[in-house]
DSSP file (Angstrom, degrees, kcal/mol; ACC not computed):
  #  RESIDUE AA STRUCTURE BP1 BP2  ACC     N-H-->O    O-->H-N    N-H-->O    O-->H-N    TCO  KAPPA ALPHA  PHI   PSI    X-CA   Y-CA   Z-CA
    1    1 A M              0   0    0      0, 0.0     2,-0.2     0, 0.0    94,-0.0   0.000 360.0 360.0 360.0 139.7   49.4   74.0   80.4
    2    2 A A        -     0   0    0     94,-0.1     2,-0.4    93,-0.0    95,-0.0  -0.520 360.0-145.6 -85.6 150.9   47.8   70.6   80.8
    3    3 A N        -     0   0    0     -2,-0.2    92,-2.5     2,-0.0     2,-0.4  -0.932  10.8-144.3-113.4 141.4   47.7   68.6   84.0
    4    4 A Y  E     -A   94   0A   0     -2,-0.4     2,-0.3    90,-0.2    90,-0.2  -0.864  19.7-176.8-108.8 140.7   47.9   64.8   84.0
    5    5 A Y  E     -A   93   0A   0     88,-2.5    88,-2.8    -2,-0.4     2,-0.5  -0.956  24.2-153.4-135.8 150.7   46.0   62.6   86.4
    6    6 A T  E     -A   92   0A   0     55,-1.7     2,-0.4    -2,-0.3    86,-0.2  -0.980  26.7-166.0-121.0 115.8   45.6   58.9   87.4
    7    7 A L  E     +A   91   0A   0     84,-2.7    84,-2.2    -2,-0.5     2,-0.3  -0.806  19.3 142.0-106.3 140.5   42.2   58.4   88.9
    8    8 A M  E     -AB  90  59A   0     51,-1.5    51,-2.4    -2,-0.4     2,-0.3  -0.975  24.0-165.0-165.7 162.4   41.0   55.3   90.8
    9    9 A S  E     + B   0  58A   0     80,-0.6    80,-0.4    -2,-0.3     2,-0.3  -0.951  14.8 165.7-154.8 136.7   38.8   54.2   93.7
   10   10 A L  E     - B   0  57A   0     47,-2.4    47,-3.3    -2,-0.3     2,-0.4  -0.990  18.6-156.6-153.2 139.1   38.7   50.8   95.5
   11   11 A V  E     - B   0  56A   0     -2,-0.3     2,-0.4    45,-0.2    45,-0.2  -0.989   9.7-165.9-121.7 127.9   37.3   49.5   98.7
   12   12 A L  E     - B   0  55A   0     43,-2.5    43,-2.1    -2,-0.4     2,-0.3  -0.930  23.2-121.4-110.6 135.1   38.7   46.4  100.4
   13   13 A A  E     - B   0  54A   0     -2,-0.4    41,-0.3    41,-0.2    70,-0.1  -0.548  23.1-174.9 -74.1 136.0   36.8   44.6  103.2
   14   14 A L        +     0   0    0     39,-3.3     6,-0.1    -2,-0.3    40,-0.1  -0.653  17.0 160.3-127.3  73.2   38.6   44.3  106.5
   15   15 A P        +     0   0    0      0, 0.0     2,-0.3     0, 0.0    -1,-0.1   0.593  55.4  61.2 -78.0  -9.2   36.2   42.2  108.5
   16   16 A T  S  > S-     0   0    0      1,-0.1     4,-2.0    64,-0.1     5,-0.2  -0.851  80.3-125.7-118.1 154.8   38.7   41.0  111.2
   17   17 A R  H  > S+     0   0    0     -2,-0.3     4,-2.6     1,-0.2     5,-0.2   0.871 112.6  58.7 -59.5 -36.7   40.8   42.8  113.7
   18   18 A G  H  > S+     0   0    0      1,-0.2     4,-2.4     2,-0.2    -1,-0.2   0.892 105.8  47.0 -61.5 -41.5   43.8   41.0  112.2
   19   19 A L  H  > S+     0   0    0      2,-0.2     4,-2.7     1,-0.2    -1,-0.2   0.890 111.4  51.1 -68.4 -39.0   43.2   42.5  108.8
   20   20 A I  H  X S+     0   0    0     -4,-2.0     4,-2.4     2,-0.2    -2,-0.2   0.938 113.5  44.7 -62.4 -46.4   42.7   46.0  110.1
   21   21 A E  H  X S+     0   0    0     -4,-2.6     4,-2.6     2,-0.2     5,-0.2   0.895 112.7  51.9 -64.8 -40.4   46.0   45.8  112.1
   22   22 A W  H  X S+     0   0    0     -4,-2.4     4,-3.1    -5,-0.2     5,-0.2   0.941 110.9  47.6 -60.7 -47.3   47.8   44.3  109.1
   23   23 A A  H  X S+     0   0    0     -4,-2.7     4,-2.3     1,-0.2     5,-0.2   0.934 113.4  47.5 -60.7 -47.0   46.5   47.1  106.8
   24   24 A A  H  X S+     0   0    0     -4,-2.4     4,-1.5     1,-0.2    -1,-0.2   0.923 116.5  43.4 -61.4 -45.3   47.5   49.8  109.3
   25   25 A T  H  X S+     0   0    0     -4,-2.6     4,-2.5     1,-0.2    -2,-0.2   0.915 113.9  50.4 -66.4 -44.4   51.0   48.3  109.8
   26   26 A T  H  < S+     0   0    0     -4,-3.1    -2,-0.2    -5,-0.2    -1,-0.2   0.869 110.0  50.4 -64.2 -37.5   51.6   47.6  106.2
   27   27 A L  H  < S+     0   0    0     -4,-2.3    18,-0.4    -5,-0.2    -1,-0.2   0.850 114.6  43.5 -70.6 -33.4   50.7   51.2  105.2
   28   28 A L  H  < S+     0   0    0     -4,-1.5    14,-0.4     1,-0.2    -2,-0.2   0.852 135.3  13.7 -79.2 -35.6   53.0   52.7  107.8
   29   29 A D  S  < S-     0   0    0     -4,-2.5    -1,-0.2    -5,-0.2    -2,-0.2  -0.616  83.2-164.2-140.9  76.3   55.9   50.4  107.1
   30   30 A P        -     0   0    0      0, 0.0    -3,-0.1     0, 0.0    -4,-0.1  -0.317  23.8-111.6 -67.9 143.2   55.4   48.5  103.8
   31   31 A P    >>  -     0   0    0      0, 0.0     3,-1.9     0, 0.0     4,-1.4  -0.269  35.3-100.6 -66.3 161.5   57.5   45.4  103.1
   32   32 A E  T 34 S+     0   0    0      1,-0.3     3,-0.2     2,-0.2     0, 0.0   0.844 119.1  60.4 -52.2 -40.9   60.0   45.6  100.3
   33   33 A D  T 34 S+     0   0    0      1,-0.2    -1,-0.3    37,-0.0    37,-0.0   0.612 110.2  41.8 -70.9  -9.4   57.8   43.7   97.7
   34   34 A I  T <4 S+     0   0    0     -3,-1.9    -1,-0.2     2,-0.1    -2,-0.2   0.678  91.3 100.5-103.4 -25.5   55.1   46.4   98.0
   35   35 A R     <  -     0   0    0     -4,-1.4     3,-0.1    -3,-0.2     2,-0.1  -0.386  69.5-131.5 -67.0 131.6   57.3   49.5   98.1
   36   36 A P    >   -     0   0    0      0, 0.0     3,-1.9     0, 0.0    -1,-0.1  -0.393  41.8 -76.9 -74.4 161.8   57.6   51.4   94.8
   37   37 A E  T 3  S+     0   0    0      1,-0.3     0, 0.0    -2,-0.1     0, 0.0  -0.337 121.1  21.3 -57.7 135.0   61.0   52.4   93.4
   38   38 A G  T 3  S+     0   0    0      1,-0.3    -1,-0.3    -3,-0.1     2,-0.1   0.509  84.9 157.4  84.1   4.9   62.4   55.4   95.3
   39   39 A F    <   -     0   0    0     -3,-1.9    -1,-0.3     4,-0.0    -4,-0.1  -0.426  21.4-165.7 -65.9 133.8   60.1   54.8   98.4
   40   40 A E    >   -     0   0    0     -2,-0.1     3,-2.7     4,-0.0    -1,-0.0  -0.910  33.2 -88.3-118.7 147.8   61.5   56.5  101.5
   41   41 A P  T 3  S+     0   0    0      0, 0.0     3,-0.1     0, 0.0   -12,-0.1  -0.293 118.3  30.3 -52.5 134.8   60.4   55.9  105.1
   42   42 A G  T 3  S+     0   0    0      1,-0.4   -13,-0.0   -14,-0.4     2,-0.0   0.162  91.6 124.7  96.2 -17.6   57.6   58.3  105.9
   43   43 A D    <   -     0   0    0     -3,-2.7     2,-0.5     1,-0.1    -1,-0.4  -0.352  62.9-122.0 -68.1 156.1   56.3   58.3  102.3
   44   44 A E        -     0   0    0      1,-0.1     3,-0.1    -3,-0.1   -16,-0.1  -0.884   7.8-147.9-100.7 131.5   52.7   57.4  101.7
   45   45 A L  S    S-     0   0    0     -2,-0.5    19,-0.4   -18,-0.4     2,-0.3   0.929  73.5 -38.1 -61.1 -45.7   52.1   54.4   99.4
   46   46 A F  S    S-     0   0    0     17,-0.1     2,-0.3    -3,-0.1    -1,-0.2  -0.956  77.3 -68.8-168.0 169.5   48.8   55.9   98.1
   47   47 A S  E     +C   58   0A   0     11,-0.5    11,-1.8    -2,-0.3     2,-0.3  -0.545  63.9 154.8 -72.5 135.5   45.8   57.8   99.4
   48   48 A Y  E     -C   57   0A   0     -2,-0.3     2,-0.3     9,-0.2     9,-0.2  -0.978  34.6-151.1-154.6 164.5   43.7   55.8  101.7
   49   49 A K  E     -C   56   0A   0      7,-2.0     7,-2.5    -2,-0.3     2,-0.5  -0.930  17.6-142.4-143.3 119.1   41.2   56.0  104.5
   50   50 A L  E     -C   55   0A   0     -2,-0.3     5,-0.2     5,-0.2     2,-0.1  -0.689  22.7-171.9 -81.2 126.8   40.8   53.2  107.1
   51   51 A G        -     0   0    0      3,-3.5    -1,-0.0    -2,-0.5    -2,-0.0  -0.365  42.9 -87.6-102.4-172.0   37.2   52.6  108.1
   52   52 A E  S    S+     0   0    0      1,-0.2   -32,-0.1    -2,-0.1     3,-0.1   0.854 123.0   4.2 -66.9 -34.2   35.8   50.4  110.9
   53   53 A D  S    S+     0   0    0    -34,-0.0   -39,-3.3   -33,-0.0     2,-0.3   0.109 129.5  37.1-140.5  23.1   35.7   47.4  108.6
   54   54 A N  E     -B   13   0A   0    -41,-0.3    -3,-3.5   -40,-0.1     2,-0.4  -0.976  61.8-129.4-160.4 172.3   37.2   48.5  105.3
   55   55 A I  E     -BC  12  50A   0    -43,-2.1   -43,-2.5    -2,-0.3     2,-0.5  -0.999  15.2-150.5-131.5 131.9   39.9   50.5  103.6
   56   56 A W  E     -BC  11  49A   0     -7,-2.5    -7,-2.0    -2,-0.4     2,-0.5  -0.892  12.3-171.3 -99.1 129.0   39.3   52.9  100.8
   57   57 A I  E     +BC  10  48A   0    -47,-3.3   -47,-2.4    -2,-0.5     2,-0.3  -0.981  25.8 135.7-117.2 128.6   42.1   53.4   98.3
   58   58 A G  E     -BC   9  47A   0    -11,-1.8   -11,-0.5    -2,-0.5     2,-0.3  -0.973  33.9-152.1-162.9 176.2   41.8   56.1   95.8
   59   59 A S  E     -B    8   0A   0    -51,-2.4   -51,-1.5    -2,-0.3     4,-0.1  -0.967  16.3-178.7-159.4 140.3   43.2   59.0   94.0
   60   60 A E  S    S+     0   0    0     -2,-0.3   -53,-0.1   -53,-0.2    -1,-0.1   0.377  96.6  19.3-112.4  -3.8   42.0   62.2   92.3
   61   61 A A  S    S-     0   0    0      1,-0.2   -55,-1.7   -55,-0.2     2,-0.3   0.642 125.0 -12.6-131.1 -52.2   45.4   63.2   91.1
   62   62 A G        +     0   0    0    -57,-0.2     2,-0.3    -4,-0.1    -1,-0.2  -0.970  49.7 166.3-161.8 142.0   47.9   60.4   91.0
   63   63 A V        -     0   0    0     -2,-0.3     2,-0.9    -4,-0.1   -17,-0.1  -0.979  36.9-121.9-153.6 146.2   48.4   56.8   92.1
   64   64 A N    >>  -     0   0    0    -19,-0.4     4,-1.9    -2,-0.3     3,-0.6  -0.822  22.9-163.7 -90.7 104.7   50.9   54.1   91.2
   65   65 A A  H 3> S+     0   0    0     -2,-0.9     4,-2.4     1,-0.2    -1,-0.2   0.815  87.3  57.6 -61.6 -31.9   48.6   51.3   90.1
   66   66 A E  H 3> S+     0   0    0      2,-0.2     4,-2.2     1,-0.2    -1,-0.2   0.876 105.8  49.7 -66.8 -36.6   51.4   48.7   90.4
   67   67 A T  H <> S+     0   0    0     -3,-0.6     4,-2.3     2,-0.2    -2,-0.2   0.912 110.9  49.2 -67.3 -42.4   51.8   49.6   94.1
   68   68 A V  H  X S+     0   0    0     -4,-1.9     4,-2.6     1,-0.2    -2,-0.2   0.917 111.2  50.6 -61.3 -43.0   48.0   49.2   94.7
   69   69 A A  H  X S+     0   0    0     -4,-2.4     4,-2.3     2,-0.2    -2,-0.2   0.898 109.8  49.8 -62.5 -41.2   48.1   45.9   92.9
   70   70 A A  H  X S+     0   0    0     -4,-2.2     4,-2.1     2,-0.2    -1,-0.2   0.900 111.3  49.2 -64.7 -40.7   51.0   44.7   95.1
   71   71 A F  H  X S+     0   0    0     -4,-2.3     4,-2.2     2,-0.2    -2,-0.2   0.921 111.3  49.9 -62.9 -44.4   49.1   45.8   98.2
   72   72 A C  H  X S+     0   0    0     -4,-2.6     4,-2.7     1,-0.2    -2,-0.2   0.888 109.3  51.5 -62.4 -39.4   46.0   43.9   97.0
   73   73 A Q  H  X S+     0   0    0     -4,-2.3     4,-1.5     2,-0.2    -1,-0.2   0.908 109.3  49.1 -65.7 -40.8   48.0   40.8   96.4
   74   74 A A  H  < S+     0   0    0     -4,-2.1     4,-0.3     2,-0.2    -1,-0.2   0.901 111.4  51.1 -62.7 -39.9   49.5   40.9   99.9
   75   75 A Y  H >< S+     0   0    0     -4,-2.2     3,-1.4     1,-0.2    -2,-0.2   0.923 108.9  50.6 -60.5 -46.8   45.9   41.4  101.2
   76   76 A L  H 3< S+     0   0    0     -4,-2.7    -1,-0.2     1,-0.3    -2,-0.2   0.775 104.3  58.8 -65.5 -26.3   44.7   38.3   99.2
   77   77 A N  T 3< S+     0   0    0     -4,-1.5    -1,-0.3    -5,-0.2    -2,-0.2   0.506  80.8 106.8 -83.0  -3.5   47.5   36.2  100.6
   78   78 A R  S X  S-     0   0    0     -3,-1.4     3,-1.5    -4,-0.3   -59,-0.0  -0.564  73.9-134.7 -71.9 137.6   46.3   36.8  104.1
   79   79 A P  T 3  S+     0   0    0      0, 0.0    -1,-0.1     0, 0.0    -4,-0.0   0.767 105.7  50.9 -65.4 -23.4   44.7   33.6  105.6
   80   80 A D  T 3  S+     0   0    0    -64,-0.0   -61,-0.1     2,-0.0   -64,-0.1   0.247  78.2 127.4 -97.7  13.3   41.8   35.8  107.0
   81   81 A C    <   -     0   0    0     -3,-1.5   -67,-0.1    -5,-0.1    -5,-0.0  -0.551  53.0-149.1 -70.3 130.8   41.1   37.5  103.7
   82   82 A P  S    S+     0   0    0      0, 0.0     2,-0.3     0, 0.0    -1,-0.1   0.533  72.9  51.0 -81.6  -5.5   37.4   37.2  102.9
   83   83 A V        -     0   0    0    -70,-0.1     3,-0.1     1,-0.1    -2,-0.1  -0.839  63.4-145.1-129.8 165.3   37.8   37.2   99.0
   84   84 A T  S    S+     0   0    0     -2,-0.3     2,-0.3     1,-0.2    -1,-0.1   0.513  83.3  21.2-107.3  -9.1   39.8   35.3   96.4
   85   85 A S        -     0   0    0      2,-0.0     2,-0.4     0, 0.0    -1,-0.2  -0.992  57.4-156.7-154.7 158.8   40.3   38.2   93.9
   86   86 A V        -     0   0    0     -2,-0.3     2,-0.4    -3,-0.1   -74,-0.0  -0.998  10.9-169.9-136.2 137.4   40.2   41.9   93.7
   87   87 A G        +     0   0    0     -2,-0.4     2,-0.3     2,-0.0    -2,-0.0  -0.973   9.7 166.7-127.3 146.1   39.6   44.0   90.6
   88   88 A F        -     0   0    0     -2,-0.4     2,-0.3   -78,-0.1   -78,-0.1  -0.990  20.0-145.2-152.0 155.3   40.0   47.7   90.1
   89   89 A E        -     0   0    0    -80,-0.4   -80,-0.6    -2,-0.3     2,-0.3  -0.858  13.5-172.8-116.7 155.0   40.1   50.1   87.2
   90   90 A Y  E     -A    8   0A   0     -2,-0.3     2,-0.4   -82,-0.1   -82,-0.2  -0.969   9.9-146.1-142.6 159.3   42.1   53.3   86.8
   91   91 A A  E     -A    7   0A   0    -84,-2.2   -84,-2.7    -2,-0.3     2,-0.6  -0.988   7.5-146.1-132.3 134.3   42.2   56.1   84.3
   92   92 A Y  E     +A    6   0A   0     -2,-0.4     2,-0.3   -86,-0.2   -86,-0.2  -0.884  35.3 173.4 -92.7 122.2   44.9   58.2   82.9
   93   93 A T  E     -A    5   0A   0    -88,-2.8   -88,-2.5    -2,-0.6     2,-0.3  -0.816  22.9-154.6-128.6 168.6   43.4   61.6   82.1
   94   94 A C  E     -A    4   0A   0     -2,-0.3     3,-0.3   -90,-0.2   -90,-0.2  -0.997  21.4-135.1-143.4 141.0   44.6   65.0   81.1
   95   95 A S  S    S+     0   0    0    -92,-2.5     2,-0.3    -2,-0.3   -91,-0.1   0.673 101.3  28.5 -71.6 -15.7   43.0   68.4   81.6
   96   96 A S  S    S-     0   0    0    -93,-0.3    -1,-0.3     2,-0.0   -94,-0.1  -0.769  78.1-151.1-149.8  98.9   43.6   69.3   78.0
   97   97 A M  E     +D  108   0B   0     11,-0.6    11,-1.9    -3,-0.3     2,-0.3  -0.406  28.4 165.1 -68.2 143.3   43.8   66.7   75.3
   98   98 A R  E     -D  107   0B   0      9,-0.3     2,-0.4    -2,-0.1     9,-0.2  -0.995  33.7-145.6-158.7 156.9   46.0   67.5   72.3
   99   99 A V  E     -D  106   0B   0      7,-2.4     7,-2.9    -2,-0.3     2,-0.5  -0.995  18.9-161.8-123.6 131.0   47.7   66.2   69.3
  100  100 A V  E     +D  105   0B   0     -2,-0.4     2,-0.2     5,-0.2     5,-0.2  -0.961  15.3 166.1-118.8 125.8   51.0   67.7   68.3
  101  101 A T        -     0   0    0      3,-2.8    -2,-0.0    -2,-0.5     0, 0.0  -0.671  54.0 -91.7-120.6-178.9   52.5   67.2   64.8
  102  102 A R  S    S+     0   0    0     -2,-0.2     3,-0.1     1,-0.2    -2,-0.0   0.828 124.8  33.8 -62.2 -30.6   55.4   69.0   63.1
  103  103 A D  S    S+     0   0    0      1,-0.2     2,-0.3     0, 0.0    -1,-0.2   0.665 122.2  14.0-104.3 -18.6   53.0   71.5   61.6
  104  104 A K        -     0   0    0      2,-0.0    -3,-2.8     0, 0.0     2,-0.5  -0.995  50.2-137.8-157.6 159.9   50.2   72.0   64.2
  105  105 A I  E     -D  100   0B   0     -2,-0.3     2,-0.5    -5,-0.2    -5,-0.2  -0.991  24.3-166.1-119.4 126.0   48.9   71.6   67.7
  106  106 A T  E     -D   99   0B   0     -7,-2.9    -7,-2.4    -2,-0.5     2,-0.4  -0.962   4.9-160.5-119.1 126.1   45.3   70.5   68.1
  107  107 A F  E     +D   98   0B   0     -2,-0.5     2,-0.3    -9,-0.2    -9,-0.3  -0.861  27.2 148.5-101.0 138.1   43.4   70.7   71.4
  108  108 A F  E     -D   97   0B   0    -11,-1.9   -11,-0.6    -2,-0.4     2,-0.3  -0.966  38.4-118.7-158.3 169.8   40.2   68.6   71.7
  109  109 A S     >  -     0   0    0     -2,-0.3     4,-2.1   -13,-0.1     5,-0.1  -0.718  34.0-109.0-110.4 166.0   38.0   66.6   74.1
  110  110 A T  H  > S+     0   0    0     -2,-0.3     4,-2.8     1,-0.2     5,-0.2   0.902 120.7  53.9 -60.7 -41.3   37.2   62.9   74.1
  111  111 A S  H  > S+     0   0    0      1,-0.2     4,-2.3     2,-0.2    -1,-0.2   0.878 106.7  52.4 -63.6 -36.2   33.6   63.7   73.1
  112  112 A D  H  > S+     0   0    0      2,-0.2     4,-2.4     1,-0.2    -1,-0.2   0.945 111.1  47.0 -60.4 -47.3   35.0   65.7   70.1
  113  113 A W  H  X S+     0   0    0     -4,-2.1     4,-1.8     1,-0.2    -2,-0.2   0.926 111.9  49.4 -61.7 -46.2   37.1   62.8   69.0
  114  114 A L  H  X S+     0   0    0     -4,-2.8     4,-1.3     1,-0.2    -1,-0.2   0.903 110.3  51.4 -60.5 -40.9   34.2   60.3   69.4
  115  115 A H  H  X S+     0   0    0     -4,-2.3     4,-0.7     1,-0.2     3,-0.4   0.917 108.4  51.4 -61.3 -43.6   32.0   62.6   67.3
  116  116 A Q  H >< S+     0   0    0     -4,-2.4     3,-0.6     1,-0.2    -1,-0.2   0.845 106.8  54.6 -62.8 -33.0   34.6   62.8   64.6
  117  117 A Q  H 3< S+     0   0    0     -4,-1.8    -1,-0.2     1,-0.2    -2,-0.2   0.802 107.0  50.3 -71.3 -28.0   34.8   59.0   64.5
  118  118 A S  H 3<        0   0    0     -4,-1.3    -1,-0.2    -3,-0.4    -2,-0.2   0.549 360.0 360.0 -88.5  -7.0   31.1   58.6   64.0
  119  119 A V    <<        0   0    0     -4,-0.7    -1,-0.2    -3,-0.6    -2,-0.1   0.460 360.0 360.0 -84.0 360.0   30.9   61.1   61.0
């Protein structure tokens, strides 16, 4: 059976005490505009680690990219935010790539597919 993952990693600078406190408070009790559908008190928005002057947001299994984007936008709207934009990439992956048709199931890797395209 295949497993599906959403991978990402992002670091935001938190150079002021105000930004650190805002991040900690927002992560514990996010405002409505950041909460994903079905969010319940006590839920975690996403995996993160607060450092002395930054926050790492990441995932090795699953993350809601729209929630991360909403958090980043709230961060950018802070008057003490040190940057004017944030960019991040994420990847949807699967432990076993496959194509299913009416007649057959084919398992393959991305490198197999790329090789087939170049032949």
